[in-house]
KETITOR-911820 format. One record per residue (C-alpha): residue number from 1; chain; x, y, z. Coordinates in nm, 4 decimals. Example, Ala and Ser with C-alpha at 12.3 -4.5 7.8 and 13.67 -1.06 7.14 Angstrom:
BEGIN
+-----+-------+----------+----------+----------+
:  nr : kette :       px :       py :       pz :
+-----+-------+----------+----------+----------+
:   1 :     A :   1.2300 :  -0.4500 :   0.7800 :
:   2 :     A :   1.3670 :  -0.1060 :   0.7140 :
+-----+-------+----------+----------+----------+
//
This chain:
BEGIN
+-----+-------+----------+----------+----------+
:  nr : kette :       px :       py :       pz :
+-----+-------+----------+----------+----------+
:   1 :     A :   2.9163 :   0.2192 :  -1.3351 :
:   2 :     A :   2.6814 :   0.1367 :  -1.0190 :
:   3 :     A :   2.8940 :   0.3689 :  -0.8010 :
:   4 :     A :   2.8335 :   0.6489 :  -1.0579 :
:   5 :     A :   2.4666 :   0.5920 :  -1.0763 :
:   6 :     A :   2.4622 :   0.6107 :  -0.6870 :
:   7 :     A :   2.6504 :   0.9308 :  -0.7091 :
:   8 :     A :   2.4152 :   1.0852 :  -0.9617 :
:   9 :     A :   2.1093 :   0.9721 :  -0.7552 :
:  10 :     A :   2.2686 :   1.1269 :  -0.4409 :
:  11 :     A :   2.3338 :   1.4520 :  -0.6237 :
:  12 :     A :   1.9678 :   1.4606 :  -0.7398 :
:  13 :     A :   1.8429 :   1.3912 :  -0.3830 :
:  14 :     A :   2.0911 :   1.6628 :  -0.2601 :
:  15 :     A :   1.9702 :   1.9170 :  -0.5064 :
:  16 :     A :   1.6062 :   1.8359 :  -0.4156 :
:  17 :     A :   1.6872 :   1.8911 :  -0.0534 :
:  18 :     A :   1.8697 :   2.2114 :  -0.1331 :
:  19 :     A :   1.5665 :   2.3364 :  -0.3211 :
:  20 :     A :   1.3332 :   2.3726 :  -0.0369 :
:  21 :     A :   1.4911 :   2.2939 :   0.2895 :
:  22 :     A :   1.6845 :   2.6128 :   0.3454 :
:  23 :     A :   1.3973 :   2.8324 :   0.2722 :
:  24 :     A :   1.1702 :   2.6332 :   0.4958 :
:  25 :     A :   1.4107 :   2.6226 :   0.7939 :
:  26 :     A :   1.4676 :   2.9839 :   0.7537 :
:  27 :     A :   1.1000 :   3.0604 :   0.7956 :
:  28 :     A :   1.0774 :   2.8295 :   1.1013 :
:  29 :     A :   1.3874 :   2.9802 :   1.2685 :
:  30 :     A :   1.2751 :   3.3440 :   1.1954 :
:  31 :     A :   0.9346 :   3.2674 :   1.3637 :
:  32 :     A :   1.0901 :   3.1059 :   1.6584 :
:  33 :     A :   1.3231 :   3.3936 :   1.6808 :
:  34 :     A :   1.0533 :   3.6511 :   1.6894 :
:  35 :     A :   0.8613 :   3.4522 :   1.9408 :
:  36 :     A :   1.1694 :   3.4504 :   2.1707 :
:  37 :     A :   1.3027 :   3.8216 :   2.1367 :
:  38 :     A :   0.9737 :   4.0167 :   2.0976 :
:  39 :     A :   0.7534 :   4.0332 :   2.3936 :
:  40 :     A :   0.3820 :   3.9359 :   2.3809 :
:  41 :     A :   0.1868 :   4.2308 :   2.2457 :
:  42 :     A :   0.4604 :   4.3976 :   2.0698 :
:  43 :     A :   0.4437 :   4.4276 :   1.6921 :
:  44 :     A :   0.6596 :   4.1945 :   1.4836 :
:  45 :     A :   0.8506 :   4.3002 :   1.1742 :
:  46 :     A :   0.6155 :   4.2324 :   0.8747 :
:  47 :     A :   0.7350 :   4.0715 :   0.5596 :
:  48 :     A :   0.8896 :   4.3128 :   0.3065 :
:  49 :     A :   0.9998 :   4.5627 :   0.5741 :
:  50 :     A :   1.3803 :   4.6396 :   0.5967 :
:  51 :     A :   1.4137 :   4.4976 :   0.9367 :
:  52 :     A :   1.2362 :   4.1823 :   0.8394 :
:  53 :     A :   1.4530 :   4.1462 :   0.5161 :
:  54 :     A :   1.7649 :   4.2081 :   0.7239 :
:  55 :     A :   1.6759 :   3.9254 :   0.9663 :
:  56 :     A :   1.5757 :   3.6791 :   0.6974 :
:  57 :     A :   1.9012 :   3.7539 :   0.5224 :
:  58 :     A :   2.1220 :   3.6683 :   0.8147 :
:  59 :     A :   1.9292 :   3.3705 :   0.9141 :
:  60 :     A :   1.9261 :   3.2290 :   0.5671 :
:  61 :     A :   2.3052 :   3.2752 :   0.5242 :
:  62 :     A :   2.3528 :   3.0914 :   0.8444 :
:  63 :     A :   2.1249 :   2.7989 :   0.7591 :
:  64 :     A :   2.2749 :   2.7544 :   0.4044 :
:  65 :     A :   2.6292 :   2.7466 :   0.5501 :
:  66 :     A :   2.5132 :   2.5051 :   0.8285 :
:  67 :     A :   2.3543 :   2.2841 :   0.5795 :
:  68 :     A :   2.6677 :   2.2873 :   0.3590 :
:  69 :     A :   2.8689 :   2.1764 :   0.6398 :
:  70 :     A :   2.6224 :   1.9143 :   0.7326 :
:  71 :     A :   2.6108 :   1.7702 :   0.3728 :
:  72 :     A :   2.9886 :   1.7418 :   0.3592 :
:  73 :     A :   3.0049 :   1.5776 :   0.7122 :
:  74 :     A :   2.7276 :   1.3252 :   0.6043 :
:  75 :     A :   2.9200 :   1.2318 :   0.3000 :
:  76 :     A :   3.2326 :   1.1809 :   0.5035 :
:  77 :     A :   3.0412 :   0.9955 :   0.7852 :
:  78 :     A :   2.8940 :   0.7445 :   0.5423 :
:  79 :     A :   3.2270 :   0.7056 :   0.3684 :
:  80 :     A :   3.3878 :   0.6213 :   0.7119 :
:  81 :     A :   3.1182 :   0.3699 :   0.7847 :
:  82 :     A :   3.1864 :   0.1949 :   0.4677 :
:  83 :     A :   3.5550 :   0.1708 :   0.5533 :
:  84 :     A :   3.8331 :   0.0427 :   0.3218 :
:  85 :     A :   4.0493 :  -0.2556 :   0.2832 :
:  86 :     A :   4.3203 :  -0.1134 :   0.5016 :
:  87 :     A :   4.0798 :  -0.0545 :   0.8032 :
:  88 :     A :   3.9201 :  -0.3903 :   0.7503 :
:  89 :     A :   4.2709 :  -0.5663 :   0.7847 :
:  90 :     A :   4.3886 :  -0.3122 :   1.0398 :
:  91 :     A :   4.7159 :  -0.2348 :   0.8487 :
:  92 :     A :   4.8534 :   0.1185 :   0.7709 :
:  93 :     A :   4.8531 :   0.2457 :   0.4162 :
:  94 :     A :   5.2152 :   0.1811 :   0.3495 :
:  95 :     A :   5.2046 :  -0.1786 :   0.4772 :
:  96 :     A :   5.3985 :  -0.4303 :   0.2592 :
:  97 :     A :   5.2868 :  -0.7803 :   0.1562 :
:  98 :     A :   5.4436 :  -0.9505 :   0.4497 :
:  99 :     A :   5.2485 :  -0.7407 :   0.6987 :
: 100 :     A :   4.9384 :  -0.7716 :   0.5034 :
: 101 :     A :   4.9619 :  -1.1500 :   0.4772 :
: 102 :     A :   5.0377 :  -1.1895 :   0.8433 :
: 103 :     A :   4.7549 :  -0.9774 :   0.9613 :
: 104 :     A :   4.5247 :  -1.1743 :   0.7213 :
: 105 :     A :   4.6318 :  -1.5080 :   0.8604 :
: 106 :     A :   4.5671 :  -1.3745 :   1.2196 :
: 107 :     A :   4.2102 :  -1.2660 :   1.1432 :
: 108 :     A :   4.1293 :  -1.5721 :   0.9440 :
: 109 :     A :   4.2280 :  -1.7765 :   1.2431 :
: 110 :     A :   3.9811 :  -1.5814 :   1.4542 :
: 111 :     A :   3.7029 :  -1.5425 :   1.2236 :
: 112 :     A :   3.7146 :  -1.8666 :   0.9939 :
: 113 :     A :   3.3649 :  -1.9913 :   0.9395 :
: 114 :     A :   3.4328 :  -2.3367 :   1.0564 :
: 115 :     A :   3.5403 :  -2.1972 :   1.3918 :
: 116 :     A :   3.2554 :  -1.9758 :   1.4329 :
: 117 :     A :   2.9994 :  -2.2530 :   1.3503 :
: 118 :     A :   3.1738 :  -2.5005 :   1.5952 :
: 119 :     A :   3.1500 :  -2.2411 :   1.8722 :
: 120 :     A :   2.8002 :  -2.0946 :   1.8195 :
: 121 :     A :   2.6360 :  -2.3327 :   1.5727 :
: 122 :     A :   2.3838 :  -2.0569 :   1.4490 :
: 123 :     A :   2.3116 :  -2.0245 :   1.0844 :
: 124 :     A :   2.2865 :  -1.6539 :   1.1226 :
: 125 :     A :   2.6239 :  -1.6195 :   1.2922 :
: 126 :     A :   2.7875 :  -1.8678 :   1.0314 :
: 127 :     A :   2.6330 :  -1.6567 :   0.7508 :
: 128 :     A :   2.7717 :  -1.3389 :   0.8955 :
: 129 :     A :   3.1067 :  -1.5105 :   0.9564 :
: 130 :     A :   3.1272 :  -1.6319 :   0.5972 :
: 131 :     A :   3.0521 :  -1.2597 :   0.4655 :
: 132 :     A :   3.3320 :  -1.1386 :   0.6861 :
: 133 :     A :   3.5869 :  -1.3897 :   0.5983 :
: 134 :     A :   3.5148 :  -1.3328 :   0.2216 :
: 135 :     A :   3.5620 :  -0.9601 :   0.2803 :
: 136 :     A :   3.9100 :  -1.0280 :   0.4537 :
: 137 :     A :   4.0137 :  -1.2470 :   0.1574 :
: 138 :     A :   3.9062 :  -0.9959 :  -0.0996 :
: 139 :     A :   4.0943 :  -0.7153 :   0.0768 :
: 140 :     A :   4.4190 :  -0.9380 :   0.1084 :
: 141 :     A :   4.4071 :  -1.0534 :  -0.2474 :
: 142 :     A :   4.3581 :  -0.6897 :  -0.3658 :
: 143 :     A :   4.6359 :  -0.5265 :  -0.1384 :
: 144 :     A :   4.8898 :  -0.8047 :  -0.2152 :
: 145 :     A :   4.8480 :  -0.7556 :  -0.5903 :
: 146 :     A :   5.0356 :  -0.4417 :  -0.6957 :
: 147 :     A :   4.8021 :  -0.3801 :  -0.9943 :
: 148 :     A :   4.4865 :  -0.4412 :  -0.7986 :
: 149 :     A :   4.6202 :  -0.2356 :  -0.5182 :
: 150 :     A :   4.6941 :   0.0694 :  -0.7608 :
: 151 :     A :   4.3502 :   0.0326 :  -0.8921 :
: 152 :     A :   4.1704 :  -0.0078 :  -0.5561 :
: 153 :     A :   4.3303 :   0.3140 :  -0.4231 :
: 154 :     A :   4.2152 :   0.5194 :  -0.7124 :
: 155 :     A :   3.8722 :   0.3504 :  -0.8163 :
: 156 :     A :   3.7637 :   0.2026 :  -0.4875 :
: 157 :     A :   3.5958 :  -0.1281 :  -0.4190 :
: 158 :     A :   3.4180 :  -0.1469 :  -0.7539 :
: 159 :     A :   3.7442 :  -0.2886 :  -0.9103 :
: 160 :     A :   3.6608 :  -0.6234 :  -0.7469 :
: 161 :     A :   3.3833 :  -0.6647 :  -1.0144 :
: 162 :     A :   3.6072 :  -0.5794 :  -1.2952 :
: 163 :     A :   3.7173 :  -0.9446 :  -1.3698 :
: 164 :     A :   3.8535 :  -0.8738 :  -1.7175 :
: 165 :     A :   4.1118 :  -0.6305 :  -1.6097 :
: 166 :     A :   4.4645 :  -0.7573 :  -1.5275 :
: 167 :     A :   4.7023 :  -0.4690 :  -1.6067 :
: 168 :     A :   4.7179 :  -0.1096 :  -1.5107 :
: 169 :     A :   4.5994 :  -0.0015 :  -1.8689 :
: 170 :     A :   4.3029 :  -0.2287 :  -1.8315 :
: 171 :     A :   4.1908 :  -0.0716 :  -1.5130 :
: 172 :     A :   4.2408 :   0.2723 :  -1.6507 :
: 173 :     A :   4.0382 :   0.1923 :  -1.9576 :
: 174 :     A :   3.7769 :   0.0588 :  -1.7275 :
: 175 :     A :   3.7791 :   0.3260 :  -1.4539 :
: 176 :     A :   3.8483 :   0.6503 :  -1.6423 :
: 177 :     A :   3.5244 :   0.6466 :  -1.8635 :
: 178 :     A :   3.3310 :   0.5472 :  -1.5585 :
: 179 :     A :   3.4514 :   0.8422 :  -1.3560 :
: 180 :     A :   3.4075 :   1.0866 :  -1.6488 :
: 181 :     A :   3.0407 :   0.9960 :  -1.6384 :
: 182 :     A :   3.0014 :   1.1902 :  -1.3252 :
: 183 :     A :   3.1389 :   1.5166 :  -1.4946 :
: 184 :     A :   2.9414 :   1.4679 :  -1.8066 :
: 185 :     A :   2.6168 :   1.4301 :  -1.6245 :
: 186 :     A :   2.6863 :   1.7028 :  -1.3760 :
: 187 :     A :   2.7938 :   1.9506 :  -1.6486 :
: 188 :     A :   2.4747 :   1.8969 :  -1.8383 :
: 189 :     A :   2.2696 :   1.9127 :  -1.5269 :
: 190 :     A :   2.4181 :   2.2407 :  -1.4425 :
: 191 :     A :   2.3428 :   2.3824 :  -1.7943 :
: 192 :     A :   1.9789 :   2.2442 :  -1.7848 :
: 193 :     A :   1.9002 :   2.3933 :  -1.4279 :
: 194 :     A :   2.0679 :   2.7279 :  -1.5338 :
: 195 :     A :   1.8801 :   2.7457 :  -1.8438 :
: 196 :     A :   1.5439 :   2.6623 :  -1.6739 :
: 197 :     A :   1.6144 :   2.9150 :  -1.4057 :
: 198 :     A :   1.6103 :   2.6788 :  -1.1193 :
: 199 :     A :   1.9643 :   2.7706 :  -1.0161 :
: 200 :     A :   2.0779 :   3.1304 :  -1.0052 :
: 201 :     A :   2.4515 :   3.1403 :  -1.0159 :
: 202 :     A :   2.4751 :   3.5294 :  -1.0203 :
: 203 :     A :   2.8338 :   3.6779 :  -1.0165 :
: 204 :     A :   2.9671 :   3.3162 :  -0.9675 :
: 205 :     A :   2.8673 :   3.1747 :  -1.2978 :
: 206 :     A :   3.2090 :   3.1759 :  -1.4689 :
: 207 :     A :   3.3799 :   3.0268 :  -1.1468 :
: 208 :     A :   3.1520 :   2.7122 :  -1.1485 :
: 209 :     A :   3.2995 :   2.6127 :  -1.4807 :
: 210 :     A :   3.6557 :   2.6803 :  -1.3781 :
: 211 :     A :   3.6209 :   2.4954 :  -1.0516 :
: 212 :     A :   3.4497 :   2.2089 :  -1.2308 :
: 213 :     A :   3.7330 :   2.1987 :  -1.4929 :
: 214 :     A :   4.0031 :   2.2134 :  -1.2188 :
: 215 :     A :   3.8397 :   1.9289 :  -1.0196 :
: 216 :     A :   3.8316 :   1.7238 :  -1.3472 :
: 217 :     A :   4.1874 :   1.7948 :  -1.4198 :
: 218 :     A :   4.2832 :   1.6858 :  -1.0561 :
: 219 :     A :   4.0852 :   1.3530 :  -1.0730 :
: 220 :     A :   4.2565 :   1.2643 :  -1.4188 :
: 221 :     A :   4.5930 :   1.3655 :  -1.2557 :
: 222 :     A :   4.5335 :   1.1315 :  -0.9560 :
: 223 :     A :   4.3885 :   0.8417 :  -1.1560 :
: 224 :     A :   4.6781 :   0.8225 :  -1.4179 :
: 225 :     A :   4.9813 :   0.8562 :  -1.1684 :
: 226 :     A :   5.1243 :   0.5477 :  -1.0190 :
: 227 :     A :   5.2110 :   0.7302 :  -0.7111 :
: 228 :     A :   4.9959 :   0.8873 :  -0.4301 :
: 229 :     A :   4.9493 :   1.2551 :  -0.4663 :
: 230 :     A :   5.1946 :   1.4549 :  -0.2478 :
: 231 :     A :   4.9154 :   1.6580 :  -0.1187 :
: 232 :     A :   4.7507 :   1.3651 :   0.0362 :
: 233 :     A :   5.0766 :   1.1990 :   0.1790 :
: 234 :     A :   5.2384 :   1.5321 :   0.2891 :
: 235 :     A :   4.9519 :   1.7577 :   0.4008 :
: 236 :     A :   4.5939 :   1.6001 :   0.4393 :
: 237 :     A :   4.6780 :   1.2633 :   0.5931 :
: 238 :     A :   4.9440 :   1.3929 :   0.8383 :
: 239 :     A :   4.7023 :   1.6641 :   0.9522 :
: 240 :     A :   4.4295 :   1.4133 :   1.0013 :
: 241 :     A :   4.6280 :   1.1615 :   1.1931 :
: 242 :     A :   4.7827 :   1.4226 :   1.4028 :
: 243 :     A :   4.5095 :   1.6568 :   1.5132 :
: 244 :     A :   4.2005 :   1.4379 :   1.4568 :
: 245 :     A :   4.0789 :   1.0872 :   1.5001 :
: 246 :     A :   3.9821 :   1.0718 :   1.1167 :
: 247 :     A :   4.1580 :   0.7818 :   0.9486 :
: 248 :     A :   4.3793 :   0.8685 :   0.6564 :
: 249 :     A :   4.2185 :   0.9264 :   0.3197 :
: 250 :     A :   4.2866 :   0.7067 :   0.0174 :
: 251 :     A :   4.2844 :   0.8744 :  -0.3214 :
: 252 :     A :   3.9356 :   0.7540 :  -0.4170 :
: 253 :     A :   3.8011 :   0.8721 :  -0.0782 :
: 254 :     A :   3.9654 :   1.2103 :  -0.1414 :
: 255 :     A :   3.8057 :   1.2366 :  -0.4910 :
: 256 :     A :   3.4568 :   1.1260 :  -0.3442 :
: 257 :     A :   3.4678 :   1.4108 :  -0.0988 :
: 258 :     A :   3.6105 :   1.6607 :  -0.3562 :
: 259 :     A :   3.3105 :   1.5797 :  -0.5859 :
: 260 :     A :   3.0433 :   1.5849 :  -0.3130 :
: 261 :     A :   3.1917 :   1.9326 :  -0.1718 :
: 262 :     A :   3.2138 :   2.0772 :  -0.5100 :
: 263 :     A :   2.8580 :   2.0002 :  -0.6127 :
: 264 :     A :   2.7224 :   2.1063 :  -0.2784 :
: 265 :     A :   2.9192 :   2.4404 :  -0.2884 :
: 266 :     A :   2.7683 :   2.5093 :  -0.6284 :
: 267 :     A :   2.4171 :   2.4844 :  -0.5095 :
: 268 :     A :   2.5117 :   2.6734 :  -0.1859 :
: 269 :     A :   2.6343 :   2.9598 :  -0.3915 :
: 270 :     A :   2.3242 :   2.9529 :  -0.6123 :
: 271 :     A :   2.1175 :   2.9912 :  -0.2884 :
: 272 :     A :   2.3399 :   3.2813 :  -0.1654 :
: 273 :     A :   2.3929 :   3.4693 :  -0.4860 :
: 274 :     A :   2.0709 :   3.6694 :  -0.4638 :
: 275 :     A :   2.1681 :   3.7681 :  -0.1122 :
: 276 :     A :   2.5225 :   3.8861 :  -0.2074 :
: 277 :     A :   2.4002 :   4.0470 :  -0.5334 :
: 278 :     A :   2.5116 :   4.4166 :  -0.5667 :
: 279 :     A :   2.2577 :   4.6790 :  -0.4603 :
: 280 :     A :   2.0568 :   4.8585 :  -0.7155 :
: 281 :     A :   2.1776 :   5.1767 :  -0.8764 :
: 282 :     A :   2.0828 :   5.5169 :  -0.7180 :
: 283 :     A :   1.8813 :   5.6083 :  -1.0290 :
: 284 :     A :   1.6657 :   5.2907 :  -1.0001 :
: 285 :     A :   1.6020 :   5.3294 :  -0.6311 :
: 286 :     A :   1.5165 :   5.6921 :  -0.6641 :
: 287 :     A :   1.2614 :   5.6149 :  -0.9235 :
: 288 :     A :   1.0991 :   5.3499 :  -0.7136 :
: 289 :     A :   1.2516 :   5.0602 :  -0.8973 :
: 290 :     A :   1.1342 :   5.1711 :  -1.2441 :
: 291 :     A :   1.3434 :   5.0998 :  -1.5534 :
: 292 :     A :   1.5170 :   5.4481 :  -1.6829 :
: 293 :     A :   1.4120 :   5.3309 :  -2.0209 :
: 294 :     A :   1.0548 :   5.3176 :  -1.9313 :
: 295 :     A :   1.0677 :   5.6450 :  -1.7675 :
: 296 :     A :   1.2396 :   5.7983 :  -2.0945 :
: 297 :     A :   0.9416 :   5.6595 :  -2.3043 :
: 298 :     A :   0.6877 :   5.7915 :  -2.0772 :
: 299 :     A :   0.8412 :   6.1392 :  -2.0920 :
: 300 :     A :   0.8472 :   6.1174 :  -2.4578 :
: 301 :     A :   0.4667 :   6.0255 :  -2.4694 :
: 302 :     A :   0.3865 :   6.3173 :  -2.2189 :
: 303 :     A :   0.5570 :   6.5650 :  -2.4427 :
: 304 :     A :   0.3794 :   6.4231 :  -2.7544 :
: 305 :     A :   0.0398 :   6.4543 :  -2.5660 :
: 306 :     A :   0.1257 :   6.8296 :  -2.4684 :
: 307 :     A :   0.2124 :   6.9187 :  -2.8330 :
: 308 :     A :  -0.1054 :   6.7538 :  -2.9530 :
: 309 :     A :  -0.3173 :   6.9407 :  -2.6968 :
: 310 :     A :  -0.1535 :   7.2799 :  -2.8000 :
: 311 :     A :  -0.2265 :   7.2150 :  -3.1746 :
: 312 :     A :  -0.6022 :   7.1239 :  -3.0922 :
: 313 :     A :  -0.6300 :   7.4425 :  -2.8911 :
: 314 :     A :  -0.4830 :   7.6576 :  -3.1645 :
: 315 :     A :  -0.7294 :   7.5163 :  -3.4073 :
: 316 :     A :  -1.0281 :   7.5971 :  -3.1556 :
: 317 :     A :  -0.8951 :   7.9435 :  -3.1289 :
: 318 :     A :  -0.8404 :   8.0124 :  -3.4967 :
: 319 :     A :  -1.1823 :   8.1922 :  -3.5440 :
: 320 :     A :  -1.0809 :   8.4499 :  -3.3026 :
: 321 :     A :  -0.7451 :   8.5281 :  -3.4465 :
: 322 :     A :  -0.6549 :   8.8969 :  -3.4876 :
: 323 :     A :  -0.9463 :   9.0037 :  -3.2507 :
: 324 :     A :  -0.7834 :   9.1000 :  -2.9149 :
: 325 :     A :  -1.1088 :   9.1966 :  -2.7650 :
: 326 :     A :  -1.2852 :   8.8670 :  -2.8379 :
: 327 :     A :  -0.9918 :   8.6560 :  -2.7238 :
: 328 :     A :  -0.9755 :   8.8493 :  -2.3971 :
: 329 :     A :  -1.3551 :   8.8141 :  -2.3408 :
: 330 :     A :  -1.3318 :   8.4208 :  -2.4151 :
: 331 :     A :  -1.0406 :   8.3922 :  -2.1711 :
: 332 :     A :  -1.2377 :   8.5801 :  -1.8919 :
: 333 :     A :  -1.5625 :   8.3609 :  -1.9681 :
: 334 :     A :  -1.3486 :   8.0358 :  -1.9677 :
: 335 :     A :  -1.1830 :   8.1316 :  -1.6419 :
: 336 :     A :  -1.5258 :   8.2131 :  -1.4812 :
: 337 :     A :  -1.6680 :   7.8905 :  -1.5955 :
: 338 :     A :  -1.3723 :   7.6881 :  -1.4548 :
: 339 :     A :  -1.3946 :   7.8654 :  -1.1168 :
: 340 :     A :  -1.7654 :   7.8272 :  -1.0975 :
: 341 :     A :  -1.7573 :   7.4454 :  -1.2097 :
: 342 :     A :  -1.4775 :   7.3798 :  -0.9594 :
: 343 :     A :  -1.6723 :   7.5367 :  -0.6757 :
: 344 :     A :  -1.9971 :   7.3723 :  -0.7589 :
: 345 :     A :  -1.8392 :   7.0487 :  -0.7923 :
: 346 :     A :  -1.6647 :   7.0639 :  -0.4490 :
: 347 :     A :  -1.8563 :   6.8444 :  -0.1982 :
: 348 :     A :  -1.8241 :   7.0727 :   0.0927 :
: 349 :     A :  -1.9508 :   7.3625 :  -0.1189 :
: 350 :     A :  -2.2494 :   7.1613 :  -0.2413 :
: 351 :     A :  -2.3260 :   7.0664 :   0.1284 :
: 352 :     A :  -2.3163 :   7.4255 :   0.2504 :
: 353 :     A :  -2.5494 :   7.5397 :  -0.0467 :
: 354 :     A :  -2.7840 :   7.2732 :   0.0441 :
: 355 :     A :  -2.7997 :   7.3532 :   0.4127 :
: 356 :     A :  -2.8581 :   7.7284 :   0.3295 :
: 357 :     A :  -3.1221 :   7.6361 :   0.0886 :
: 358 :     A :  -3.2821 :   7.4227 :   0.3301 :
: 359 :     A :  -3.2834 :   7.7016 :   0.5998 :
: 360 :     A :  -3.4378 :   7.9578 :   0.3545 :
: 361 :     A :  -3.7273 :   7.7178 :   0.2602 :
: 362 :     A :  -3.8311 :   7.6515 :   0.6361 :
: 363 :     A :  -4.1875 :   7.8026 :   0.6967 :
: 364 :     A :  -4.2385 :   7.9012 :   0.3172 :
: 365 :     A :  -4.5793 :   7.8150 :   0.1584 :
: 366 :     A :  -4.5895 :   7.4616 :   0.0122 :
: 367 :     A :  -4.5741 :   7.5868 :  -0.3408 :
: 368 :     A :  -4.2600 :   7.7822 :  -0.2704 :
: 369 :     A :  -4.0509 :   7.4927 :  -0.1027 :
: 370 :     A :  -3.9988 :   7.3189 :  -0.4548 :
+-----+-------+----------+----------+----------+
//
């Protein structure tokens, strides 16, 4: 249960980091990039311009992928730092009881607390020797007991605290509900974050549930089988031992990395979903991004206004209906009024008229200048 609490806290901290770090680092790198490639005095691309958006998109993708790789590497690094019982005793994963006991006796003879205290005589060294000897004894007891060895390889070192378990069934009843807590908590966390809008899954919304379900099935398969998964013994561990210096993985270590990678990948996809979103339709882009339905409503309102204007004008013209001469004279006067009013309202015309009147009044008697 404590391990699941730690996993949940790590997921929360990881999400907090994913929330602001990629955007923050992207802004820094883009500013540094412009400072390097653009000479002093030359204009830099402004936010919102196509070139600025293009550069930010590429830098953001690079930052997200790099942070994704770093997060997975960090999880693997701390897992290797913690080690396992096989590395502690220095025996291979397929070691039998004879090899394990022989190795324990050799290490116990070298690191027994009584021997350390007689050589160094320091309480600090003696305390460290006691803790190390207890770890050796715990590892030897777990790996020489077939039931505990089965439980350890699937549930990790937490099984040492499960004192009430003695059979495979007991360990399954204690371990499976504990492991399912991660999936229940993560499932509700994804729903809450998606509902509140903090995570945008875009086109990958359905794949997150499929991947999450596949991971849950894989873990239940590994936990309930008495043998190590073939993919681990035939593919992953041979590759690690042949081409890298990474120690072989146990089932619980593989599941830990799979959970961490899946959760991190979900958040990375939510960061990249807006970048890989399909472009807007030509209709929307040609209309300046306005919704076509809004344009249709505006067009209907304009037509309604035109019809209402025609109706009111018809009512105003009703007294002159049937008299062509009056209608013609009215149209002429309206046209002259519009032209005259437009000319008089023009600022340049008004300035010209003012200057002409000013020149005409120069030298006139005082009473005529008004």
